[in-house]
N, C-alpha and C positions, 0 to 999 in steps of 0.2 A: 358519338352521335349515332342515332339510329338511322339505318339506311331506308330510304323510301322505296317501296315495291309497288309499282303500278298495277301489278296483277291482283293485288289485294283490294283494289277499289271495287266496290259493289254498288250497283244501282238498284234502288227499290222503286217499284211503281207506286205512285201516290194518286189517289182519287181526289176529286174536287172537295169531297166531304171531309177529307183528312187535313185540309189546309184551313187554318184559322183566317178570320177576316183581315187581320193586320198583314199577314204574309201574302194574302191574295192581292191586296192593294199595293204592297211593295213590289210584287211581281208585275202587276199591271203597269205601274208608273215606270219601273226600271226598264221593262221591255219597250215601252214607248220612247223613253229617253234614248235607248240604244238605237231604235229605229230612226229617230230624228237625227242623231249624230252620224249614223251611216249615210243617210240621205244627204245631209249637209256636206259631208266630206266627198261623197260620190259626185255631187254637183260641182264642187271645187276641182276635182280631177277632170271633169268635162270642160274645164276652162270657162265656166259660166259663173255669174254672180248669184249666189243663192238668195241674197237680199232682194234682188230684182224680181224673183218669183213671188214675193209677198207684197209687191207694190200694187196698190189698189188701182184698177183700171178706171178710165172715165166712163160715165154712164152706169146704169144699174142693171143692164140686161143679164149680167152674169149671175145676179141674185135670182132672177126668174129661172134661168137654166138650172141652178142648184136646187131651188125650191120645187120646181116642176119635176125633176128627176126624183127627188126625195118623196114627193107625193105619190108618184107612180110606183116606186118601190114599196112604200108602205101599204098601198092598196093591194098590190100583188101578194105581199107577205101575209096580209090579213086574210085574203082569199085562200091562200095555201093553208094557213093555220085553221081555217074553218072547214075545209074539205079533206085535208090530209091528216091521218092519225098522228098523234103526238110522237110516237116512237119512230116514225119515219123522218121527222125533222128534229130529232133529239140531238143536242150539242153536249150531252153529258152533264147538264145542269150548270154550266159555266155562266151563261148570261143571267140565269135566275139568281145564282149566288152573288154575282157582281152588282145587280141592280135592285134586288128585292127589298133590301132594308136601308138603302141609301136615301138621304134627304134629297129633295128636288135639286137644290143648288149643286150638290155633289155630282148628280147625274149630268147636269149641264156642263160642269167643269170637266168631268171625265170624257164626255162626248166631244168636247172641243179639243182637248189634248190629243185624244186618239185620232180625230180627223186631221189635225195639223201634222202630227208626226207621221202617220201612215201615208197621207197624200204627198208629203215632202219626199219620202222615199220612193213610193211607187209611181205616182204621176210625175213628180218633179225630177227625179233622178233616173229610175229604171226605164220608164216609158220612153225617155229621150234616147236611150240606147237600143232597146229591143222592140219598141212599139206596143200598142195596147193589147194585142192578142196574147203575146208571151208574158207580158206584165200581169195580165189577168190570170193566166195559168199559175204563175208564181204566187200571186195574191191569194188564190183559192187554196193552194198547197200550204201556205203559211198558216191559214186558218184551219189548222189540222183537226180541230174538234168537230168540223163538219164533214170530214172526208169519209166517215162511216156510212153516210147516206147520200145518194145521188141527187136528191132534190135540193137540200141546202148547199151542196157543193156547186150544183148548176146555178143556183141563185146567187151565190157569192161571186162566181165567175162572171155572170151576166151583169151584176151590179158593178163590178170592177171594170168591165169593158165599157159600160155606160159612163162611168166616171172618167175613164180615159177619153171617151168620145167627146164629152162636154168640155174637157180640158182642151182638146184639139180645136173644137168649134169656137170656144170663147177666147182662147189664148191666155187665159189666166188661171192660176192654181186655185184662186178663191172660189170658182164655180164648183169643182169637185169637193173642196173643203166644206163649203156650205151644205152640199148634198149629203156628204158623209156625216157631218155634224147633226143635221136634222134627222137623218135615218136613225143613227145611234141614240140620239136624245129621245125621240118619240117612241122608239121601240123600248128603250129603257124605262120611260115613264109608264108605258103600257104594262110592262112586267111589274113595275113597282106598285101600281094601283090595282092591278088584277090580283096580286098576292094579298093586298090589304083587304080586299073584299072576301 
């Protein structure tokens, strides 16, 4: 039997253009599944019931919190994209590749999956331990494709902090989930239809 030598492992840098569409989607859904599982287990280790996080609260004010934050973020993002050169807010073409040729239903599904999985981990689990500030630093760091430029990094940090704030204010995970979902979906649809024109 051949002996395994760890020193012979080589890593090759891959750009977004070298990944085919199928592999891109597999990567997206796999990372979201891992994110959700880690968040779920983390909540269990906190001796909390993860299912209670998804209980719908009475009243509909949490929807207004989520929709209001989403509207604010989209307006700010559109203003930034209007006045700031593209190269300053470049994410390496990842968002363009993810959304540009997707059907509308798939953009909606992807946005919902991403919102639920990431908010479960970041707001539901991590923020409970370290608070919204450090959670937002971690959130911005994990969105590594934005770290090359300070404007998108600052925007991701600010959005994360705002998501943490509305979670604290409303007491329900559904408020940041709605905001995250609407932000991703609307920005995804803008990319999709802008590319079509």
